[in-house]
C-alpha positions as CSV (number, residue, x, y, z in Angstrom):
1,M,26.4,-60.1,-5.9
2,A,23.0,-59.1,-7.4
3,T,20.9,-56.4,-5.8
4,R,17.3,-57.5,-4.9
5,T,14.5,-55.4,-6.4
6,P,11.9,-54.3,-3.9
7,T,8.4,-55.7,-4.4
8,Q,5.4,-53.6,-5.1
9,E,4.1,-54.3,-1.6
10,E,7.4,-53.1,0.0
11,L,7.4,-49.9,-2.1
12,A,3.8,-49.2,-1.1
13,A,4.6,-49.7,2.6
14,H,7.6,-47.4,2.3
15,R,5.5,-44.7,0.6
16,K,2.9,-45.0,3.4
17,R,5.5,-44.6,6.1
18,Q,7.0,-41.6,4.3
19,R,3.6,-39.9,4.2
20,E,3.0,-40.6,7.9
21,Y,6.4,-39.2,8.8
22,E,5.8,-36.1,6.7
23,E,2.3,-35.6,8.3
24,A,3.7,-36.1,11.8
25,A,6.6,-33.6,11.1
26,H,4.1,-31.1,9.8
27,K,1.9,-31.4,12.9
28,V,5.0,-31.0,15.2
29,Q,6.1,-28.0,13.3
30,G,2.6,-26.5,13.6
31,L,2.6,-27.1,17.3
32,V,6.0,-25.4,17.6
33,D,4.9,-22.5,15.5
34,N,1.7,-22.1,17.6
35,A,3.6,-22.3,20.8
36,R,6.1,-19.7,19.6
37,H,3.4,-17.2,19.1
38,A,1.1,-18.3,21.9
39,P,0.5,-15.6,24.6
40,I,3.4,-16.3,27.0
41,R,5.1,-13.8,29.4
42,L,8.4,-13.8,31.2
43,H,7.8,-14.6,34.9
44,K,11.3,-14.6,36.4
45,V,14.9,-14.3,35.5
46,T,17.6,-16.2,37.5
47,I,21.3,-15.3,37.1
48,H,23.8,-17.9,38.1
49,G,27.6,-17.4,38.5
50,T,27.8,-13.7,39.3
51,K,30.1,-12.8,42.2
52,K,31.0,-9.1,41.6
53,T,28.2,-7.9,39.3
54,R,25.3,-6.1,41.0
55,E,21.9,-7.7,40.8
56,S,20.3,-4.4,39.8
57,F,22.7,-4.2,36.8
58,M,21.8,-7.6,35.5
59,H,18.1,-7.0,35.9
60,R,18.4,-3.7,34.0
61,I,19.9,-5.7,31.1
62,M,17.0,-8.3,31.2
63,R,14.3,-5.6,31.7
64,S,13.2,-5.7,28.1
65,G,12.5,-9.4,28.3
66,F,9.5,-8.7,30.6
67,Q,7.8,-6.9,27.7
68,A,7.6,-10.1,25.7
69,Q,4.1,-11.3,24.7
70,S,5.0,-14.7,23.2
71,L,7.6,-17.5,23.5
72,H,9.1,-16.2,20.3
73,E,9.6,-12.8,21.8
74,V,10.9,-14.2,25.1
75,I,13.6,-16.2,23.2
76,G,14.5,-13.2,21.0
77,L,14.8,-10.6,23.7
78,S,16.7,-13.1,26.0
79,R,19.3,-13.6,23.2
80,Q,19.6,-9.9,22.7
81,A,20.3,-9.5,26.4
82,V,23.0,-12.2,26.2
83,R,24.6,-10.5,23.3
84,R,24.5,-7.3,25.3
85,M,26.3,-9.0,28.2
86,E,29.0,-10.3,25.9
87,R,29.8,-6.8,24.6
88,F,30.8,-5.6,28.1
89,G,33.7,-8.0,28.0
90,I,33.3,-9.0,31.6
91,Y,31.6,-12.4,31.1
92,E,32.5,-15.6,29.3
93,D,30.7,-18.9,28.6
94,I,27.2,-17.4,28.8
95,K,24.3,-20.0,28.5
96,I,20.6,-19.4,28.6
97,Q,17.8,-21.9,29.5
98,L,14.0,-21.6,29.5
99,D,11.8,-23.5,32.0
100,S,8.3,-23.5,33.4
101,P,7.7,-21.8,36.8
102,N,8.7,-24.0,39.7
103,E,6.4,-22.4,42.3
104,P,3.6,-24.9,43.3
105,W,0.9,-22.3,42.9
106,L,2.0,-21.6,39.3
107,K,2.3,-25.2,38.1
108,D,-0.8,-24.9,36.0
109,R,0.1,-21.6,34.4
110,T,1.1,-22.4,30.8
111,D,1.3,-18.7,29.9
112,L,4.4,-18.1,32.1
113,V,8.1,-19.0,31.6
114,N,11.3,-18.6,33.5
115,V,14.7,-17.7,32.1
116,G,17.9,-19.0,33.7
117,I,21.3,-17.6,32.7
118,W,24.5,-19.3,33.6
119,L,27.7,-17.3,33.2
120,K,31.3,-17.0,34.3
121,E,32.9,-13.7,35.2
122,S,36.2,-13.2,33.4
123,S,39.3,-12.0,35.1
124,R,39.0,-8.5,36.4
125,F,42.6,-7.5,36.3
126,Q,44.8,-7.0,33.2
127,L,48.4,-5.8,32.9
128,R,50.1,-4.9,29.6
129,T,53.5,-3.6,28.6
130,G,54.9,-3.1,25.2
131,T,56.0,-0.7,22.5
132,E,53.9,1.3,20.0
133,A,54.7,3.1,16.8
134,G,52.5,5.5,15.0
135,N,52.4,8.9,13.4
136,A,56.1,9.3,13.3
137,E,56.5,8.5,17.0
138,A,57.7,5.4,18.9
139,S,57.0,4.8,22.6
140,M,57.1,2.2,25.3
141,Y,54.2,1.8,27.7
142,G,52.8,0.1,30.7
143,A,49.1,-0.2,31.5
144,A,46.8,-1.7,34.0
145,R,43.0,-2.3,33.8
146,V,40.4,-3.3,36.4
147,K,37.1,-4.4,35.0
148,N,33.7,-4.4,36.6
149,V,35.0,-2.2,39.4
150,F,31.7,-1.5,41.2
151,G,29.7,-4.4,39.7
152,G,28.2,-2.4,36.8
153,A,30.7,-3.1,34.1
154,E,32.8,0.0,35.1
155,T,36.4,0.0,33.9
156,F,39.4,1.7,35.6
157,D,42.5,2.3,33.4
158,I,45.9,3.6,34.3
159,S,48.8,4.0,32.0
160,M,52.3,5.4,31.6
161,A,54.2,5.9,28.4
162,F,57.6,7.3,27.3
163,G,58.3,8.2,23.7
164,T,60.3,10.0,21.2
165,R,57.9,13.0,20.9
166,T,55.7,12.6,24.0
167,S,58.6,12.4,26.5
168,S,56.3,11.1,29.2
169,A,52.6,10.6,29.6
170,F,50.4,9.5,32.5
171,Q,46.6,8.9,32.4
172,C,44.0,7.4,34.6
173,S,40.3,7.0,33.7
174,L,37.1,5.6,35.0
175,S,34.3,4.7,32.5
176,T,30.8,3.4,33.2
177,P,28.0,2.4,30.8
178,I,24.9,4.5,31.1
179,L,21.7,2.5,31.9
180,A,23.6,-0.8,31.3
181,D,23.9,0.0,27.6
182,P,27.3,-0.9,26.1
183,D,26.8,1.8,23.4
184,K,26.5,4.7,25.9
185,N,29.4,5.4,28.1
186,L,30.6,8.1,30.5
187,T,34.3,8.5,31.1
188,F,36.3,10.7,33.5
189,S,40.0,11.1,32.8
190,A,42.9,12.9,34.4
191,F,46.2,13.1,32.5
192,S,49.6,14.7,32.4
193,Q,52.0,14.9,29.4
194,A,55.4,16.3,28.5
195,R,56.0,16.8,24.8
196,N,59.3,17.3,23.1
197,N,58.6,19.4,19.9
198,T,62.3,20.3,19.2
199,Q,62.3,18.1,16.1
200,W,60.3,20.7,14.2
201,S,60.2,23.7,16.6
202,S,62.4,25.0,19.4
203,Y,60.2,24.4,22.5
204,E,58.8,21.8,24.8
205,E,55.3,21.6,26.2
206,E,53.8,20.4,29.5
207,L,50.1,19.6,29.8
208,K,47.9,18.7,32.7
209,G,44.2,18.3,32.7
210,A,41.0,16.4,33.0
211,S,38.0,15.6,30.8
212,L,34.5,14.2,31.1
213,K,33.3,12.4,28.0
214,Y,30.0,10.9,26.9
215,S,30.1,8.5,23.9
216,T,27.2,6.9,22.1
217,L,26.3,5.3,18.7
218,S,23.7,6.5,16.3
219,R,22.7,5.8,12.7
220,L,25.4,8.3,11.6
221,G,28.2,6.6,13.6
222,Y,30.1,7.1,16.8
223,H,29.6,10.3,18.7
224,E,31.7,11.7,21.5
225,I,30.8,14.9,23.5
226,A,33.3,16.1,26.0
227,Y,34.3,18.8,28.3
228,E,38.1,19.3,28.7
229,G,40.1,21.5,31.0
230,H,43.8,21.9,30.1
231,W,46.6,23.7,31.9
232,R,49.4,24.1,29.4
233,E,52.9,25.6,29.4
234,I,55.2,26.3,26.5
235,C,58.6,26.0,28.1
236,R,62.3,25.4,27.7
237,P,62.9,27.2,24.4
238,A,66.1,26.4,22.7
239,E,68.9,29.0,22.4
240,K,68.1,29.3,18.7
241,A,64.3,29.7,19.3
242,S,62.7,32.4,17.2
243,L,60.9,35.4,18.6
244,S,57.5,33.9,17.6
245,I,58.2,30.9,19.8
246,R,59.5,33.0,22.7
247,E,56.3,35.0,22.6
248,Q,54.3,31.8,23.0
249,C,56.2,30.7,26.1
250,G,54.3,30.7,29.4
251,H,51.1,29.3,30.9
252,N,47.6,29.2,29.6
253,L,44.4,27.6,30.6
254,K,42.0,26.1,28.1
255,S,38.4,25.2,29.0
256,A,36.5,23.6,26.0
257,L,33.5,21.7,24.8
258,T,34.1,19.3,21.9
259,H,32.1,17.0,19.7
260,T,33.5,14.3,17.5
261,L,31.5,12.2,14.9
262,I,33.1,9.2,13.3
263,H,31.4,7.3,10.5
264,D,33.6,4.4,9.4
265,M,32.4,1.8,6.8
266,R,35.9,0.7,5.6
267,D,36.8,-3.0,5.8
268,E,39.9,-2.0,7.8
269,A,41.7,1.1,8.8
270,L,45.3,0.5,8.0
271,M,45.0,-0.7,4.3
272,P,41.3,-0.3,3.4
273,S,40.3,-1.9,0.1
274,T,36.6,-0.9,0.1
275,G,34.3,1.4,2.0
276,H,34.4,5.0,3.2
277,F,35.3,7.0,6.3
278,F,34.2,10.4,7.6
279,R,35.2,12.3,10.7
280,V,34.1,15.7,11.9
281,F,35.5,17.5,15.0
282,H,34.1,20.7,16.6
283,E,35.6,22.5,19.5
284,Y,34.5,25.6,21.4
285,A,37.1,27.0,23.8
286,G,36.1,29.9,26.1
287,L,34.3,28.5,29.1
288,G,36.7,30.3,31.4
289,G,40.5,30.3,31.0
290,D,42.4,32.5,28.5
291,V,41.8,30.6,25.3
292,N,38.8,31.6,23.2
293,H,38.3,30.1,19.8
294,V,36.2,27.8,17.5
295,R,38.1,24.9,16.0
296,Q,36.8,22.6,13.3
297,E,38.3,19.7,11.4
298,I,36.9,17.4,8.7
299,E,38.4,14.2,7.2
300,A,37.0,11.9,4.5
301,Q,38.4,8.8,2.8
302,V,37.1,6.5,0.1
303,A,38.7,3.1,-0.9
304,R,38.0,0.9,-3.9
305,S,39.6,-2.3,-5.3
306,N,39.3,-4.9,-8.0
307,Y,39.7,-8.7,-8.1
308,K,43.4,-8.4,-9.3
309,G,44.4,-6.8,-6.0
310,F,44.7,-3.2,-7.1
311,I,43.5,-0.6,-4.5
312,V,42.7,3.1,-5.0
313,T,42.4,5.3,-2.0
314,A,41.4,9.0,-2.0
315,T,41.7,11.1,1.2
316,A,40.9,14.7,2.0
317,K,41.3,16.7,5.2
318,S,40.6,20.3,6.2
319,G,40.8,22.3,9.4
320,Y,40.0,25.9,10.5
321,L,40.7,27.7,13.8
322,H,38.9,31.0,14.4
323,S,39.9,33.3,17.3
324,L,36.9,34.8,19.1
325,D,38.7,37.4,21.2
326,G,40.9,39.1,18.5
327,K,44.1,37.6,19.9
328,K,46.6,35.3,18.3
329,S,46.0,31.6,18.6
330,K,48.1,29.4,20.9
331,I,50.6,27.2,19.1
332,S,49.2,24.2,21.0
333,D,45.9,24.6,19.2
334,R,47.3,25.2,15.7
335,F,47.4,22.7,12.8
336,F,50.6,21.2,11.5
337,L,51.1,19.6,8.1
338,G,53.7,17.6,6.3
339,G,55.6,14.3,6.8
340,P,55.8,10.7,5.6
341,M,52.2,9.9,6.6
342,S,50.9,13.4,5.8
343,V,51.9,15.4,2.7
344,R,54.8,13.2,1.6
345,G,57.9,14.8,0.2
346,F,58.1,17.3,3.0
347,K,59.6,17.1,6.5
348,S,57.4,16.4,9.5
349,Y,55.3,19.5,10.2
350,G,57.3,21.1,7.4
351,L,54.5,23.0,5.6
352,G,53.2,26.4,6.3
353,P,54.4,29.4,8.4
354,R,58.0,29.3,9.6
355,E,60.4,31.5,11.3
356,G,64.0,30.5,11.1
357,E,64.1,26.7,11.9
358,D,60.8,26.8,13.7
359,S,57.5,25.5,12.3
360,L,54.8,27.8,13.7
361,G,51.7,25.9,12.6
362,G,48.7,27.6,11.1
363,E,45.0,28.3,11.6
364,A,43.7,26.8,8.4
365,Y,44.7,23.9,6.1
366,I,43.6,21.7,3.4
367,S,45.2,18.5,2.1
368,A,44.4,15.7,-0.3
369,G,46.0,12.5,-1.4
370,L,45.4,9.8,-4.0
371,S,47.1,6.4,-3.6
372,L,47.3,3.3,-5.8
373,L,48.3,0.1,-4.1
374,T,49.4,-2.7,-6.5
375,P,50.5,-6.4,-6.1
376,L,54.2,-6.8,-6.2
377,P,55.6,-9.1,-8.9
378,G,56.1,-12.5,-7.6
379,L,54.4,-11.6,-4.2
380,S,50.8,-11.2,-5.3
381,N,49.7,-13.6,-2.6
382,W,51.1,-11.2,0.1
383,E,48.0,-9.1,0.8
384,S,49.8,-7.2,3.5
385,L,52.6,-6.0,1.2
386,K,51.8,-3.7,-1.7
387,G,53.5,-1.4,-4.2
388,H,52.6,2.2,-3.6
389,F,52.1,5.2,-6.0
390,F,50.8,8.5,-4.7
391,A,50.1,12.1,-5.4
392,N,49.7,14.5,-2.5
393,A,48.8,18.2,-2.1
394,G,48.3,20.5,0.8
395,S,48.3,24.1,2.1
396,L,48.7,25.5,5.6
397,I,48.4,29.2,6.3
398,G,48.2,31.6,9.2
399,V,45.0,33.5,9.7
400,Q,45.0,37.0,11.2
401,P,42.3,37.7,13.9
402,G,39.2,39.1,12.2
403,Q,40.2,37.9,8.7
404,S,37.3,37.0,6.5
405,F,36.6,33.4,5.6
406,L,36.7,34.3,1.8
407,K,40.2,35.7,2.2
408,T,41.2,32.6,4.1
409,A,39.8,30.3,1.4
410,E,41.6,32.4,-1.3
411,D,44.9,32.2,0.5
412,L,44.6,28.4,1.0
413,T,44.2,27.7,-2.7
414,K,46.7,30.3,-3.9
415,T,50.0,28.5,-3.3
416,P,49.5,24.8,-2.7
417,S,52.4,22.4,-2.1
418,A,52.4,19.1,-4.0
419,S,54.4,15.9,-4.4
420,I,54.4,12.5,-6.2
421,G,56.2,9.3,-5.5
422,A,56.4,5.6,-5.2
423,G,57.4,2.9,-2.7
424,I,56.0,0.0,-0.7
425,V,53.4,-0.3,2.0
426,Y,53.3,-3.0,4.7
427,R,50.2,-3.6,6.9
428,H,51.4,-4.6,10.3
429,P,48.6,-5.7,12.6
430,Q,49.0,-2.5,14.7
431,V,50.5,0.0,12.3
432,R,50.9,1.0,8.7
433,I,54.5,1.1,7.5
434,E,55.5,3.0,4.3
435,L,58.9,3.4,2.6
436,N,58.5,5.9,-0.3
437,F,60.7,7.8,-2.6
438,A,59.0,11.3,-2.8
439,L,59.5,14.1,-5.3
440,P,58.1,17.5,-4.4
441,L,56.6,19.3,-7.4
442,L,55.3,22.5,-5.8
443,A,56.6,24.2,-2.6
444,T,56.3,27.6,-0.9
445,R,59.2,29.7,0.3
446,T,58.8,28.5,3.9
447,D,58.2,24.8,3.2
448,A,60.8,22.3,4.5
449,I,61.4,19.9,1.6
450,S,62.4,16.2,2.1
451,R,63.3,14.9,-1.4
452,G,64.1,11.2,-1.5
453,W,63.4,8.3,0.7
454,Q,60.9,8.6,3.6
455,L,60.0,6.0,6.2
456,G,56.6,6.4,7.8
457,L,54.7,4.6,10.5
458,G,51.2,5.4,11.6
459,I,47.6,4.6,11.8
460,S,46.4,7.7,10.0
461,F,47.6,8.5,6.5
462,L,46.9,10.8,3.5
């Protein structure tokens, strides 16, 4: 069937209609643009669907909208407020609508607009049970959460856990956003723990305490400032416990201020392929109690990859504990190093000072690791499973009270421990799992070597 060719008159009529349509569309767009920037102020905000949330909390979230000077700003600030509500995790299905004022005496006011928000509060109660594995420890837990406790996005958490190293743990906490800002939170916690450290040292530890933490975000990253009070007891030393462990037994009270900065730009934490990570921790203990020191720790990581699936990760960590009262540090505050997710090729907490079979920990350490993750032959599409080649090094030393920083730095670099190895890495959604064959290259007289296969599970790795 032949296609009819349009006549000249039909083509001309079509072009005319096209021009009219384009002119009309241009006029409408102009009217919309003018309206968006015309002087318009927010008159009233109406919230629908709140049952537990305080009205004052919602109006604090919407307060910035009343500073709008145009329709464009009203829409933008209202959307920001909705995104802010979503981040609290207590609402679902949030909708926003703009309308003219419905009061009779304002029907001619074209410079005012009302905002209506329709939302549904999500369930306030959550119960969770399960198992966790990480940093060479496995545990089972039960937890309960109550959201929006007092109508201002407060959260109450309570949890209990039983594990291989942390024999038992109990914690309850109450957190609240400051000034209805999801990026600023104040949290009070109370906790109790019993730790079984007999795998690497001949003692157990009980800890009870409370903390008050303020967390916020800045351009540098996540900040947490906290006050912590801990009552601790080194107890139940084994029959074979060394004299150094027995000297540590007893009670002590720690009262400390801490600051943590975390800057994390990695694409993920367990098997990063790009980005960098930086963490700094500072602690001052001495606001009462019988522990008086300054403790600092730094961690940095960089990850890079190529289009063939090869990933290179470089990690460095360092820590320093300085006594301020001329006394020996408490073993609870010291650093420990070594293990399948730390300096591989050595037993868990196997580096550094040791007396008999007991790891004593140290007051200063450095460690570094370089890892290459490669696609496995025939399994290149499995992004969660990679071949693993690594080189690790580290040093952990004791520091005598009053020892100079230069002497400490010299001792740290004098006799490092090092290892190389290969294996496989699997990225589980909640934990990183490694199976490696490790070969120690350098070791000190007190290091506990673990040559051969090592299985590691954790969320932090070297």
